[in-house]
C-alpha positions in Angstrom: 20.9 -20.7 2.9 23.3 -20.1 0.0 21.6 -23.0 -1.9 17.7 -22.5 -2.3 16.2 -19.5 -0.9 13.6 -20.7 2.5 10.9 -19.1 0.7 11.1 -20.8 -2.3 11.0 -24.4 0.7 8.9 -22.7 1.7 6.8 -21.9 -1.3 6.4 -25.6 -2.8 6.9 -28.2 -0.3 5.9 -26.0 3.0 2.8 -26.1 5.0 0.6 -23.6 2.6 1.3 -25.3 -0.6 -1.8 -27.5 -0.9 0.5 -29.4 -3.2 3.3 -30.1 -1.0 2.2 -33.3 -0.9 2.5 -34.5 -4.5 5.3 -33.0 -5.6 7.3 -33.9 -3.1 6.6 -37.0 -3.0 7.7 -37.1 -6.8 10.9 -35.5 -6.0 11.6 -38.5 -4.1 11.2 -40.6 -7.0 14.0 -40.5 -9.3 16.0 -39.1 -6.3 16.6 -42.2 -4.2 18.0 -41.1 -1.3 19.1 -44.4 1.4 18.2 -44.1 5.0 21.8 -42.9 5.7 21.4 -39.9 3.8 17.8 -38.8 3.9 17.6 -37.7 8.2 19.6 -34.6 7.6 18.4 -34.3 4.5 14.5 -33.9 5.4 16.0 -32.4 8.9 17.4 -29.7 7.6 14.2 -28.9 5.3 11.9 -29.3 8.5 14.1 -26.5 9.7 13.6 -24.7 7.1 9.7 -25.3 6.7 8.8 -28.5 5.0 5.7 -29.9 5.5 6.0 -32.6 7.7 3.6 -35.5 5.5 5.7 -33.6 2.5 9.0 -35.0 4.2 6.7 -38.0 4.8 5.9 -38.3 1.6 9.4 -38.0 0.1 10.6 -40.2 2.5 8.3 -42.7 1.6 8.4 -42.5 -2.1 12.3 -42.9 -2.0 13.7 -46.3 -1.5 10.6 -47.6 -4.0 13.0 -46.4 -7.7 15.7 -48.7 -6.0 17.9 -49.4 -9.5 19.8 -52.5 -7.7 15.3 -53.0 -6.9 14.2 -52.0 -10.5 17.4 -54.0 -13.3 16.8 -57.1 -10.2 13.0 -57.2 -10.5 12.4 -56.1 -14.3 14.9 -59.7 -14.6 11.9 -61.4 -13.2 8.5 -59.8 -14.2 6.7 -57.3 -17.2 8.0 -52.9 -17.4 4.2 -52.9 -16.8 4.6 -54.9 -13.3 7.4 -51.9 -12.8 5.1 -49.4 -14.2 2.8 -50.5 -11.2 4.9 -50.6 -8.9 6.2 -47.6 -9.6 2.6 -45.8 -9.5 1.1 -47.2 -6.5 4.0 -46.8 -4.6 3.8 -42.5 -5.3 0.3 -43.4 -4.6 0.5 -44.8 -0.6 3.1 -42.5 -0.4 1.2 -39.4 -1.4 -1.8 -41.2 1.0 0.6 -41.9 3.4 1.5 -37.9 3.7 -1.9 -37.0 4.0 -3.3 -39.0 6.3 -0.5 -37.9 7.8 -0.9 -33.7 7.2 -4.3 -34.1 7.9 -5.1 -37.4 10.8 -2.3 -35.0 12.5 -0.9 -38.6 13.0 
């Protein structure tokens, strides 16, 4: 690969990395990727050695922080509620990724 060595992907979000799922969810939160771009991106990362649970966590965490939905939500509720939503979404993405990995779903 030209831009990112395969060894980096395997070391950070590969199957042997114990923190691959939280890292993928943390990267997925600020990098909102819509459904049109997420599938080819994750397909390429999976081909390079990304863990399947980490891919699921990335896919779940991304839509939580879409700018239009957060702006609309902040107009209706306080900042604390938005923070609770983002934290709950992150935790849900991590739990889903670990469940997918360890339960072999």
